[in-house]
N, C-alpha and C positions, 0 to 999 in steps of 0.2 A: 503493499499499500505505500503511495506516495502522493505529493501534493496535486496531482491530476488522477490518481488512481491507477497510475500507469505500472504494469507488471513487466519488467523487462525479460522475465523468464517464461513470458508466455509462448506456449507453442505455436507453431505456424497452422496447426490444424489439419495438417497434412497425413493422411492415412498410410503414405509410403515411409514415414518416420519411424524409426525403432528407438521407443522412449525408455529411458532408463527410470529406476525408481527415484521420485523426486528426493531432496534432502529434507530433513525435519525441520531444520531451522528452530532449534529449541529456544535459543536466547531470544530471538525475535519474537516467538510465539509468548513467550512469559511477559516480555514488555508490552505487547499489544493486549494481553489479559488485563494489565492495569492501566494502561494509557487508554485503550478503547473505551471501556465502560465508564471510568472515573474520571480521569484528567480531562478527556474530550467532552464529557457532559458538563465539566466546571466551565469549559471554553464556551460551549454553547449557549448554557444560561447567561453568562456574563456578556457575551456578544448579544444575544438576543435582546437583553434588558437595555444595554448602553445605546446600541444602534436604534431601538425602538422609541427610546427617549429622544433622539436626535430627531427623528422622523416626526413624533408627535410635536415637538417644540417647533419645527418648521411649518407643520400643517396648520397648528392653532394658535400658536403665540407670536412666532417671530416673522414668517414669511420669508421668501426670498427676495432680498432687495439688492444684491450684489452677486458679482461672478463668484466670490468665495462661498457664498451661501448656496449657490447651485451646485458647485462642485462638492462641498461637504454633504449636501442632501444625497447626491449620487453616490458618494463614497459609503455612506450609512445604508442606503439600499443595497449596494454591492455586497457589504460586508453582511448585512442581515439575511440575504439569500443564500450567503455563502454558509454561515453557521446553520442556517435552518435545513439545508441538505446534507450537512456534515454527520448528524447521527444516523440518518437512514443509510448512508454509504458505510458508515463504520459497523452499523448493526449487520450490513448483509455481508461484508467482508469478513467477519468473526464467524459467521455462519454460512450456509448455503444461501445464494441470492434468490429471495423468494417472492420477489416483486414483478417479475416478467420481463418481458424484452423492451416494452414501451418505457417502462420507468428506468430501465438499465440506461437506455439512451437519454432520455430527459435529464435524469439526476446527473450523470456524468459530464453532458454536455453544458447545462446550465452551471454546474459545478466549476468547470473550466473557465466559462464566459465570465462568470462573476469574479474569478481570481483575475483574469487578464483586466477586465474592466476597473476593478478596484486599486490594481497596481498603476495603471495608466492615469488612472483620475488622481492619485497621490502626486504623479509628476505634474499634473495640470496645476495643482493646488500650490506646489512649489514654484512654478512658473509665475502663478498669479500673485502670490506673496511678493516675487521678486519685482514685478512689475508695479505693484502697489507700493513698495517701500523705496526700492532703489531708482526706478523711473516714474517717481510720484507724477512729474509733470506730464506724462503721457498716458497715466492711468485712467484720467477721465475718458479718453478717446477709446483706448484699448479694452477697458474692463466693462462692456455693457453686457445687459442680460440676454439680449440678442444673440451675442458672440459666444457667450457662455454655454447657452441651449445647443446652439449649433457643435461647439466643440465637444460637448457631451454625447451628442448624437453620433459624431464621428468616432469618439472613442468606443461606444457600445457597438456601433457597426464594426470596427476593428475587432473588437472582442468576439464578436460572433464570427467573424471571419476566421480568426485564429483558432476557434474551438469547431470549425468544420471537420477536422480529422477525427475529433473526438466523437461528434454526433455520428459520424459515418462509420467508423472503424469499430467502436464499441458493440459488442454482441453479447445477449444472453445465451449461454451453451453450457454442454456437458463436457469438462475437459477429458483429454484422454486417460490421466491417472485417475483411477477409481477410489472411492471412501469406501472403507469397510467397517462393519461393527460386529460384534458378538451377539448371538441370538441365543438367549437362555435355553429356549425349548430343544434345540438339537445340538447346542454346544458347537456350533460352526459358525464361520464367518458368513456374514450377509452383505451383499452389496447395496449400499445406500445411494439414490440418487443425489447428485452434487452438483448444482449449478454455480456458474461463476458469471460475473460482469466484467468482461476484459476485453482488450482489443484482439480482434480475430482476422487472419490474413489467409488469402487463398493461393498467394504465391511468394516465394522468398524474395524478390526484387522489391515489391510493395513492403513486405515487412521490414527490410533492412532500411529503405529510405525513411519509412514512418517512424522506426526506432531511433533514427538519429534526428529527424526532423523535428519531433515533437518536444524531446527534452531540451534540443538546441534552441528552439523558438521560446520555451519556457524560460530558460537562461537569459536569452537575449532581451525578449520584451518584458517577462516578469519579474526581472532583478536588475540586470545591468542598464537598461534604459531608464528605468525610474532613478537609479542611483546616479547615473551620469548627468541627469538633469537635475536632482536634488542637491548634490552637494556643492556645485558651483553656485546654483541660485541661493540656496542658504547660507554659502559663505559669503557671497556679496551682501546678503542681508545683514549678517553679524558685522561686516565692516561699516556699513551705513549706520547701523545702530549705535555702534560704539563711537561713531564720530557724533551722535546727535546728542544734545544736552537736555535729556528727560530723565526724570528720576525713575521711570518705570523701564529703562533701557536694559538694565541687568536681568530684570525677570524676564523680558522679551528674549533677550539672548539665550537665557537659560531653557525656555521653551523651544527655540530654535534648535539647539544643541540636543535636546531631548529628541525631538522629532527625528533627527537625522540618526543619532545612536540608537534609538529603539528599532528603527527601521533595519539598520545594519545588523544589530544584535540578533534580532528575530529572523532575518531571512538569510544572512550570509552562511550560517553553518549548513543550512539544508542546500543551498544551492552549490556550495562547495562539494558536499556529498554526491549531489547530482552530476556536477561536472566531473568528478573523479569516476563515477560509475558509466558516464557516457564516454569518456575517453578510452576506458578498459572495457567497454561494452562486448567487443568480439574477442576478448581474451578468456581462456579457460579459468575458472575458479573452483577452489576446493570447497567442499561443503561448509566447512568452518568459515572460510572467507565471505561466502555468500550469506551465512548467518550473522556475522559481524557487520557487514554492509547493510543488511536489511534492517538489523536492530538499530544502527546509527541514522538511517534514514527514518524510521518511525519516531526517534526521539527528536531528531533536527526538525522533522516536519511538524511535530507538536509545538516546538518553540515558534515556529513560523506562524502557527494559527493564531498563538497568542496576539498577534497584530491586530487581528480583527476586533479583539476587546479593547485595545489600547488606543484605537484610532479615536473613539468617541472623546477620551480623556485629552489627548494631545491635540486634537484639531478643533474640538466643539468647547468641551467644557473648560478648557483653558482660557477662554475669553470671558471677560467680564459680562459682557451683555448676555451671553449665553447662559452663565451662571444664574443671572437673575431671572431669565425665563425659566429655567430649572426650578428655581425656588417658587417660582409662580405656579408651576405644576403641582409641586408638593402641597403648597397651600391650599390649591383648589381640591386637590384630593382629599386633604384631610378636612377641609370644609364639609365637602360632598358627604364623606364617611360621617360626619357628625351630625349633618342633616338627617341622614337616613336612620342612624341609630337612636337618636334623641331628638326629633324634631320640635317637641314642644319646649323642651328645658332648655335647648341651647340654641334655639332659632335666632334670638335677638344677639347673643354673643357671638355666634357663628357669621352673622351677616357683618358685624362691626368689625371683627378680626379679618373676614373675607376682603373687605373695602379697603381697610387700612394696609393690609399685606399687599394687594394689588396696587395701591398707590406708591407703597415705598420701594416694593420690587421693580415696577415699571419705570419709575421717576428717577431711580439710581444710575441706570445703565444706559440712557439714551446716547450718551456720548461714547459708549464703550464701543468695542469691536467684536466682531465675531470671531475673531482670532487673536490672541493676546498682543501679537506683534502690531 
C-alpha cells in the first residue's frame, strides 16, 4: 500500500507466468495492523474535523473574498475528500476488496485526483502569498476572484488528467496467488476467494511504462513541483517580512517557516522511499529487503497523511480573522445547544451571550488576514 495504492509487485495477470510463492512480509504486516486501524483512524478524524470546519467557515461565516480564500477552500475540499476515501481503502487493503469493481476505480481514482489537486493548490497558495506580500503593488491586478477560480479549474483538470491511468488501469480481480484457510470439519485447507483492487495489465510493455510513469509523475508533480514553487516564494516572503517594520513580522516569519518545514518533514521521507524503489524497480530483491521496503513505505506514507490534518492549522486557523470566525462557530453551536436543552431557563441569557459574542468576534478581526502573513 502506498500513496496512490500502487503495488509495484503486482503481477501482469498473464496466464503464461510461472508464479513463485509470494513473500510473507511479516514486518510490514505487523506495522499495517497497527497503523491501518488506529493511526489512520486518528488521521481521518482530525482531517475530517479540521477541513470540515474550514469549509463551514467559508460557507456560512467568512465567504470567499480573495484569491487566498478560494485556494484555501479548495485545499480543504481536496483534503476532506482525501481523508474520507482513506478508511475505505485501508479497510479493503487489510482484507479482501469487497466493494466491487466500480468502487475500486472510483475510490482509487478520486484518491489520486485529490492528492494531486491538494499538492498543486498548495503551490498556488505559495505563489499567491508571494504576489500579495513581495509584489504588493501588482497584487490588486493579479489577485482577482476570476483568476483564482480559473486557476482552480485548471488545477482540478490537471489532477484529473494525471489520475487517468489510475482510473483506467485499476481493476477488481482475484490474483494468481490464492488464499487458504483451515476448515475444522475436514481438517484440510480450503481455498477462499480473495479479491484485490490493484493495477492490472494485459502486456509487458504497458506494465513497464506505467510502473515507471505513475511513480515518476507522483514524484515530479506531487512533491518536487510544489517544493520548487514553495521554497523560493516563501524564501522571498521571509526576506520581505524581515525588512518590514511591523511588530507581528516575527510571528508571520514563524508561520512561513512552519509551512515549509511541515511540508518537507511530512512528504520528504515518503518520496525518498518512493524514489529509491522506482530507481531499483527492475532489480531483484530478497524477501527480507521487500519486507523492509514495504514497512518503510507504510510508515513514511502515514507521516505524509498527517499533512491533511495540519493544513487547516497552518493555512487557515493561523490567521487572526479566521480564528475569530471559528470562535463565532463555537459560540453559535453552544448557544444553539443551550437553546434546545433549556429553552425557557436560558433563553434570555443565551440571546444576550449570542449577541455580545457575535459583536466581539466579528468586530475584532475585520482588519485581519485569512493568513497570518
